[in-house]
C-alpha positions in Angstrom: 0.6 12.9 20.4 -3.5 13.9 20.5 -5.0 14.7 16.6 -8.2 14.3 17.5 -9.6 18.0 19.1 -12.3 18.8 17.0 -12.9 23.1 16.6 -16.5 23.3 17.2 -18.2 24.4 14.1 -22.2 25.4 13.5 -23.3 23.7 10.2 -26.2 26.4 10.7 -23.9 29.4 10.0 -23.2 30.4 7.0 -19.5 32.5 6.9 -19.6 35.8 5.8 -16.6 36.5 3.5 -14.7 40.0 4.1 -13.7 42.7 1.3 -10.6 41.8 -0.9 -7.5 43.4 0.3 -4.6 43.6 -1.8 -1.8 41.2 -1.8 1.5 43.4 -0.4 3.7 42.5 2.5 2.0 46.0 3.5 -1.1 44.9 4.0 -1.3 41.6 6.3 -4.1 39.4 6.3 -7.1 41.0 8.2 -7.1 40.3 12.3 -9.9 38.1 13.9 -11.8 41.4 15.3 -11.6 42.8 11.5 -13.0 39.7 10.2 -15.4 40.0 12.6 -17.0 43.2 12.1 -16.5 43.1 8.0 -19.8 43.2 6.2 -20.6 39.8 3.6 -19.1 40.4 0.4 -19.3 38.1 -2.6 -16.6 35.8 -2.7 -14.4 34.8 -5.9 -15.8 33.9 -9.3 -17.3 31.2 -11.0 -14.0 31.6 -13.8 -11.7 31.9 -10.8 -13.0 29.0 -8.8 -12.6 26.6 -12.0 -9.5 27.9 -12.6 -8.1 26.9 -9.2 -9.8 23.9 -9.4 -8.5 23.1 -12.8 -4.9 23.6 -11.7 -5.8 21.2 -8.9 -6.2 18.5 -11.4 -2.7 18.4 -12.5 -1.2 18.4 -9.3 -1.5 15.0 -7.0 -0.6 12.3 -10.3 1.8 14.8 -11.8 4.9 12.6 -11.2 3.2 9.8 -12.0 2.4 10.3 -15.7 5.4 8.6 -16.9 4.4 5.6 -14.8 2.7 3.1 -17.7 5.8 4.2 -19.8 8.4 3.1 -16.8 9.6 0.0 -18.4 10.1 1.2 -21.7 12.2 4.2 -20.4 14.1 1.9 -18.3 14.9 -0.6 -21.3 15.8 2.5 -23.5 17.9 4.3 -20.8 19.6 1.0 -19.7 19.1 1.6 -16.2 15.9 0.6 -14.5 16.9 2.3 -10.7 17.7 5.6 -12.8 14.2 5.4 -14.4 12.2 4.8 -11.4 14.2 7.7 -10.1 12.7 9.9 -13.0 9.1 9.4 -11.2 10.3 10.1 -8.0 12.7 13.2 -7.9 10.0 15.3 -8.8 8.6 14.3 -5.5 11.4 15.0 -3.8 11.5 18.3 -5.8 7.9 19.0 -4.6 8.9 18.4 -1.1 11.7 20.1 -1.0 10.0 23.2 -2.9 6.9 23.6 -1.2 7.6 25.6 1.5 9.4 28.3 0.0 6.5 28.4 -2.3 4.3 28.5 0.8 6.6 31.6 2.2 6.0 33.5 -1.2 2.4 33.1 -1.3 2.3 34.4 2.3 4.4 37.2 1.8 4.0 38.4 -2.2 0.4 36.4 -2.5 -1.4 33.4 -3.5 -2.0 34.8 -7.6 1.6 35.2 -8.7 2.5 32.0 -7.1 -0.2 30.2 -8.4 0.9 31.5 -12.1 4.2 31.0 -12.0 4.0 27.2 -10.8 1.8 26.9 -13.8 4.1 28.0 -16.3 7.2 26.0 -14.6 4.7 22.9 -14.9 4.1 23.5 -18.8 7.9 23.9 -19.8 9.3 21.6 -17.5 7.0 18.7 -17.5 7.1 18.7 -21.4 10.7 19.2 -21.5 10.8 15.3 -21.3 10.1 15.3 -25.3 13.4 16.8 -26.5 15.7 16.1 -23.9 19.1 14.4 -25.1 19.9 12.1 -22.2 19.1 11.1 -18.7 20.6 13.4 -16.8 18.6 16.4 -18.4 15.9 14.2 -18.0 16.4 14.2 -14.7 17.1 18.0 -14.4 14.0 19.0 -16.0 11.9 16.7 -13.6 13.1 18.3 -10.7 12.4 21.6 -12.0 8.6 20.5 -12.9 8.4 19.5 -9.0 9.2 23.5 -8.2 6.3 24.0 -10.3 4.1 21.2 -9.1 4.8 22.4 -5.0 3.9 25.9 -6.2 0.7 25.0 -7.5 -0.7 22.8 -5.2 0.0 25.1 -1.9 -1.4 28.1 -4.0 -4.4 26.0 -4.7 -4.8 24.7 -1.3 -4.2 28.4 0.4 -6.6 30.3 -1.9 -9.2 27.8 -1.3 -8.9 28.0 2.6 -8.7 31.7 2.3 -11.7 32.1 0.4 -14.1 29.8 2.5 -14.7 29.1 5.8 -17.0 26.7 7.7 -18.9 24.1 5.6 -17.9 25.8 2.3 -14.6 25.4 3.0 -14.7 21.5 3.9 -17.0 21.4 0.3 -14.2 22.9 -1.5 -11.7 21.0 -0.2 -13.1 18.1 -1.2 -13.5 19.2 -4.6 -10.1 20.3 -4.9 -9.1 16.4 -3.9 -11.8 15.4 -6.5 -10.4 17.6 -9.2 -6.7 16.0 -8.8 -8.3 12.5 -8.8 -10.4 13.4 -12.4 -6.9 14.6 -13.5 -5.7 11.3 -12.8 -8.8 9.3 -14.1 -8.4 11.1 -17.5 -4.2 12.1 -17.7 -3.4 8.2 -16.7 -5.2 5.8 -19.3 -4.1 8.8 -21.7 -0.3 8.2 -20.8 -0.7 4.5 -21.0 -2.2 5.3 -24.6 0.8 7.3 -25.6 3.3 5.2 -23.7 1.9 2.7 -26.4 3.5 5.2 -29.3 6.7 5.8 -27.0 8.2 6.6 -23.7 8.4 10.1 -24.7 5.0 10.6 -25.6 3.1 10.9 -22.4 5.0 14.1 -21.4 2.8 16.0 -24.2 0.2 15.9 -21.4 2.0 18.7 -19.3 1.5 21.0 -21.7 -2.5 20.9 -20.3 -1.0 23.6 -17.4 -0.7 26.5 -20.3 -3.9 26.9 -21.6 -5.1 26.8 -17.6 -2.5 29.1 -16.9 -4.2 31.8 -19.5 -7.7 31.3 -17.2 -6.3 31.5 -14.2 -4.2 35.3 -15.3 -7.7 36.0 -16.4 -10.0 35.0 -13.7 -8.0 34.9 -10.4 -8.3 38.2 -8.5 -5.2 40.1 -7.8 -6.3 40.3 -4.3 -6.3 38.5 -1.1 -10.4 36.9 0.4 -10.3 36.3 4.1 -13.2 34.5 5.5 -14.5 35.5 9.1 -12.2 33.1 11.4 -14.2 30.1 12.4 -13.6 29.5 16.4 -10.4 28.3 17.5 -9.4 25.3 19.5 -7.4 24.9 22.4 -4.2 25.2 22.3 -4.3 27.1 18.9 -2.7 29.8 17.5 -1.0 33.1 20.1 -1.9 36.3 19.4 1.1 36.7 17.5 0.0 34.7 15.1 2.5 31.8 15.4 0.9 28.4 16.5 1.0 27.6 19.9 3.0 24.5 21.4 0.0 22.2 21.7 -1.3 23.0 17.7 2.5 22.7 16.1 2.7 19.0 18.0 -0.8 18.2 16.0 -0.1 19.9 12.9 3.6 18.0 13.0 1.5 14.9 13.6 -0.7 15.3 10.8 1.8 16.0 8.5 3.8 12.3 9.7 0.3 11.2 9.1 0.6 12.5 5.2 3.8 11.0 4.6 3.1 7.8 5.6 -0.3 7.5 4.1 1.2 8.5 0.3 4.1 6.1 0.9 1.6 3.3 1.0 -0.7 4.7 -1.4 2.2 5.4 -4.2 3.0 2.0 -4.3 0.6 2.0 -6.6 2.4 3.8 -10.0 6.0 2.9 -8.6 5.1 -1.1 -8.2 2.0 -2.0 -9.8 3.7 -2.1 -13.7 5.9 -4.3 -12.5 3.5 -6.5 -10.4 1.3 -6.9 -13.5 4.1 -8.0 -15.7 4.9 -10.6 -13.3 1.1 -11.9 -13.1 1.6 -13.4 -16.5 -0.3 -11.6 -19.1 3.0 -10.7 -21.0 1.9 -7.9 -23.9 -1.8 -8.4 -22.5 -0.3 -5.8 -19.7 1.2 -3.5 -21.4 1.6 0.2 -20.7 -2.3 1.0 -21.3 -3.2 -1.9 -19.1 -1.3 -0.2 -16.3 -2.6 3.3 -16.9 -6.4 2.2 -16.9 -5.8 0.5 -13.9 -3.9 3.2 -11.7 -6.7 5.4 -13.2 -9.6 2.9 -11.1 -7.8 4.3 -7.8 -8.0 7.9 -9.0 -11.7 7.7 -10.1 -12.8 5.9 -6.5 -10.4 8.7 -4.4 -13.0 11.1 -6.7 -15.9 9.4 -5.0 -14.6 9.5 -1.8 -13.4 12.9 -2.4 -17.1 14.1 -3.0 -18.2 12.1 -0.2 -16.1 13.9 2.2 -18.3 17.1 2.9 -21.0 15.0 4.1 -19.0 13.2 6.0 -17.5 15.4 8.1 -20.7 16.8 9.0 -21.5 13.6 10.8 -18.1 12.6 11.9 -15.1 13.4 13.7 -11.6 14.2 11.4 -10.3 11.1 13.5 -12.9 8.9 12.7 -12.6 9.8 9.0 -8.8 9.4 8.8 -8.6 6.0 10.7 -11.9 4.6 8.5 -9.5 6.0 5.7 -6.5 4.2 6.6 -8.5 1.0 6.7 -10.0 1.5 3.3 -6.5 1.7 2.4 -4.7 -1.3 3.8 -7.7 -3.5 2.9 -7.4 -2.3 -0.9 -3.6 -3.1 -1.0 -3.9 -6.5 0.9 -6.7 -7.4 -1.7 -3.9 -6.6 -4.3 -1.5 -8.3 -3.3 -3.5 -11.5 -2.7 -4.6 -11.3 -6.4 -3.6 -14.1 -9.2 -5.4 -12.2 -11.8 -6.5 -8.5 -13.0 -9.6 -8.4 -11.5 -8.5 -8.8 -8.2 -5.8 -6.4 -8.8 -8.6 -3.6 -9.9 -10.8 -4.5 -7.0 -8.3 -3.4 -4.4 -7.1 -0.2 -6.2 -10.8 0.7 -6.2 -10.8 0.0 -2.6 -7.6 1.9 -1.2 -8.4 5.1 -3.6 -11.6 5.6 -1.5 -9.3 6.0 1.6 -7.0 8.3 -0.4 -9.9 10.6 -1.8 -11.1 10.8 2.3 -7.5 11.3 3.4 -6.4 14.3 1.9 -9.1 17.1 2.1 -9.7 15.9 5.5 -6.0 16.9 6.5 -6.1 19.3 4.4 -9.2 21.4 6.3 -7.8 20.1 10.1 -4.8 22.1 8.9 -6.6 25.3 7.5 -8.7 25.2 11.0 -5.4 25.2 13.0 -3.4 27.5 10.5 -3.8 31.3 11.7 -4.4 33.5 8.6 -0.9 34.9 8.2 1.2 31.7 8.2 -1.8 29.8 5.9 0.7 29.1 3.2 3.4 27.6 4.9 1.4 25.5 7.6 -0.6 24.2 4.2 2.8 24.0 2.2 4.0 21.2 5.0 1.0 19.1 3.9 2.5 19.6 0.3 6.0 18.2 1.7 4.6 15.6 3.5 2.4 14.4 0.6 5.0 14.1 -2.0 7.7 13.3 0.4 6.0 10.3 1.1 5.9 9.6 -2.7 9.5 10.1 -3.2 10.4 7.8 -0.2 7.8 5.3 -1.3 10.0 2.8 -3.6 12.7 3.5 -1.1 11.3 2.1 1.7 9.4 -0.7 0.0 12.6 -1.7 -2.1 13.6 -4.3 0.9 9.7 -5.9 1.3 10.0 -6.1 -3.0 13.2 -8.0 -2.6 12.5 -10.3 0.2 8.7 -10.8 -0.7 8.1 -9.9 -4.0 5.9 -7.0 -5.2 2.5 -8.8 -4.5 4.2 -10.0 -0.9 5.4 -5.9 -0.7 1.7 -5.0 -1.0 0.0 -7.9 1.6 2.3 -6.7 3.8 2.1 -3.1 3.6 -1.7 -3.5 3.5 -1.7 -5.2 6.8 0.7 -3.0 8.4 -1.5 -0.3 7.9 -4.9 -2.0 8.7 -3.5 -3.1 12.0 -1.7 0.2 12.6 -5.2 1.6 12.1 -6.7 -0.8 14.7 -3.8 -0.1 17.1 -4.3 3.8 17.7 -8.3 3.9 17.1 -9.1 2.9 20.9 -6.6 5.8 22.0 -7.2 8.5 19.0 -11.4 7.7 19.4 -11.8 8.4 23.1 -13.7 10.9 24.1 -11.8 14.1 25.4 -12.9 17.6 26.7 -14.2 20.1 24.4 -15.7 17.9 21.9 
């Protein structure tokens, strides 16, 4: 499967943004010819951009906010497996609900999907404060996943609609940076709140409420469509449906997102138990776990901010391979750690890899997707990312049983690095049209 064809981008050209068109099925996205003839217009205002990026800060780590309290939750509910499921069922619901959110975003518009998702996020996320039993908790976590899927899909699609060319790369980097910053801020808070009680971290989900109000006021009731960049060979057909070659590339990018996220999500699902096994006892409690996991999101933020500059110099494939090597090396360090210091070092290295991976895949899919199907195509990436989160504890369970948490990190890191090294000669070979 060839994922390396890079569409031509001329850095010196600043893309024009077309006037807004009203969001409704009767007014589809502008065609390439209309975009080419449109006069430049102002893009979304600063408040709208702030609202969308703030919403992005709630997304990627939403299922993991309860990770620091997992051991206490398992003890309180009497079932460690189901306690972990309370974390991963959210990821599964996101993966299932994102395609529906993408279809709705293409049909009724991005703004209604964003606002509805934020409302569901606030209500269902904070339900853990009051639910009386495990069944109710799992149900509320599943509904939370539907809200997160809607928010993530709407954010990616809005940013891809609003910007083109280098500015699109910049804002997709900002999106991942915002998601990482959310982890940096919220995960340590979750760890501190988990010391109060395992229910306390659920308060953090109420942060969606003020962001929903800002989005309601600031995000315009319109669809902004940037001038279409040159399409790569095998791109969308004139009907707007992706051609066979593009469909194959899109599927490959989804699978890559699933695999990379599955490896990365070992941090919130396995790290609390690995740190407990390192012998710290009370010294490696929930607050330490929260800060340690937040370290990977801090360097993920750095990788995301570096992405636009790297994208101007490297192909998408080169960035992807470098990101996988960093992730694999970081997880190998965690597996070899005999203390907290090396664990944190591994998380910091792996976080850079993740910070490069997500905006890179988002940008590539945005380039491949026809405007009228952009919500559905980008929703597939959301599905891949969060399905990887759900599959992660299931796929790594045999490794944990056979090798222990430390051995599982080492094996996953070596497999990721070796996989990148094996495919690099094939994916980086010269191609016609590059």
